[in-house]
VEXLUMGU-369506 format. One record per residue (C-alpha): x, y, z; residue number from 1. Coordinates in Angstrom, 2 decimals, decimal comma. Each point is the difference from the previous one (the first is absolute). Layout:
REM residues N
node u:X | v:Y | w:Z | pos:NUM
...
END
This chain:
REM residues 65
node u:0,00 | v:0,00 | w:0,00 | pos:1
node u:1,39 | v:3,34 | w:-1,02 | pos:2
node u:-2,31 | v:2,55 | w:1,65 | pos:3
node u:-1,63 | v:1,38 | w:-3,12 | pos:4
node u:-3,49 | v:-1,26 | w:0,82 | pos:5
node u:-1,94 | v:1,43 | w:2,94 | pos:6
node u:-1,69 | v:-3,35 | w:0,71 | pos:7
node u:3,41 | v:-1,52 | w:0,95 | pos:8
node u:0,66 | v:2,56 | w:2,74 | pos:9
node u:-1,67 | v:0,29 | w:3,40 | pos:10
node u:0,83 | v:1,63 | w:3,34 | pos:11
node u:2,40 | v:-2,06 | w:2,11 | pos:12
node u:1,91 | v:-1,37 | w:-3,00 | pos:13
node u:3,79 | v:0,37 | w:-0,04 | pos:14
node u:1,19 | v:1,67 | w:-3,21 | pos:15
node u:2,93 | v:1,78 | w:-1,62 | pos:16
node u:-0,71 | v:3,50 | w:-1,30 | pos:17
node u:1,87 | v:2,66 | w:-1,93 | pos:18
node u:-0,47 | v:3,48 | w:1,45 | pos:19
node u:-0,28 | v:3,03 | w:-2,32 | pos:20
node u:3,51 | v:1,21 | w:0,91 | pos:21
node u:1,48 | v:-3,44 | w:-0,80 | pos:22
node u:-1,62 | v:-0,50 | w:-3,42 | pos:23
node u:3,20 | v:0,77 | w:-1,93 | pos:24
node u:2,16 | v:-2,41 | w:2,00 | pos:25
node u:-2,71 | v:-2,66 | w:0,52 | pos:26
node u:0,89 | v:-0,29 | w:3,70 | pos:27
node u:-2,65 | v:-2,05 | w:1,78 | pos:28
node u:-1,43 | v:0,37 | w:3,47 | pos:29
node u:-1,62 | v:-2,90 | w:1,84 | pos:30
node u:-3,00 | v:0,42 | w:2,26 | pos:31
node u:-3,56 | v:-0,98 | w:0,90 | pos:32
node u:-2,95 | v:1,49 | w:-1,91 | pos:33
node u:-2,27 | v:2,23 | w:2,08 | pos:34
node u:-2,07 | v:1,70 | w:-2,75 | pos:35
node u:-0,50 | v:-0,44 | w:-3,74 | pos:36
node u:0,08 | v:3,42 | w:-1,68 | pos:37
node u:-0,60 | v:-0,93 | w:-3,67 | pos:38
node u:-3,68 | v:-0,23 | w:-0,87 | pos:39
node u:0,32 | v:-1,71 | w:-3,39 | pos:40
node u:0,20 | v:-3,78 | w:-0,29 | pos:41
node u:3,30 | v:0,11 | w:-1,98 | pos:42
node u:2,99 | v:2,33 | w:-0,21 | pos:43
node u:3,01 | v:-0,73 | w:-2,25 | pos:44
node u:2,57 | v:1,40 | w:2,47 | pos:45
node u:-1,58 | v:-1,71 | w:3,01 | pos:46
node u:-2,80 | v:0,71 | w:2,44 | pos:47
node u:0,74 | v:2,93 | w:2,32 | pos:48
node u:-0,17 | v:-0,87 | w:3,72 | pos:49
node u:0,75 | v:1,49 | w:3,42 | pos:50
node u:2,10 | v:-2,19 | w:2,25 | pos:51
node u:-0,56 | v:-0,39 | w:3,74 | pos:52
node u:2,90 | v:2,40 | w:0,69 | pos:53
node u:-1,55 | v:2,70 | w:-2,23 | pos:54
node u:2,19 | v:-0,32 | w:-3,09 | pos:55
node u:-1,79 | v:0,11 | w:-3,37 | pos:56
node u:1,02 | v:-1,69 | w:-3,24 | pos:57
node u:-0,93 | v:-2,37 | w:-2,79 | pos:58
node u:0,06 | v:-3,75 | w:0,59 | pos:59
node u:2,75 | v:-1,77 | w:-1,92 | pos:60
node u:-0,19 | v:-3,43 | w:1,66 | pos:61
node u:-2,16 | v:-1,85 | w:2,50 | pos:62
node u:2,24 | v:-1,62 | w:2,62 | pos:63
node u:-2,42 | v:-2,02 | w:2,11 | pos:64
node u:-3,53 | v:-0,33 | w:1,28 | pos:65
END
């Protein structure tokens, strides 16, 4: 699962995101999903989420359930 479909993501899931400031380097940040911010069912760059620690970014990989 790559995080492009909203149906694959739910609160409490551990994911890797890319924050806006890290888009050029592709540096990933790992965390637990608190909120899903993208309303559409699909986004080519990844669904935007807010992690439990407050960081926001687009999901690049789903680590675990």
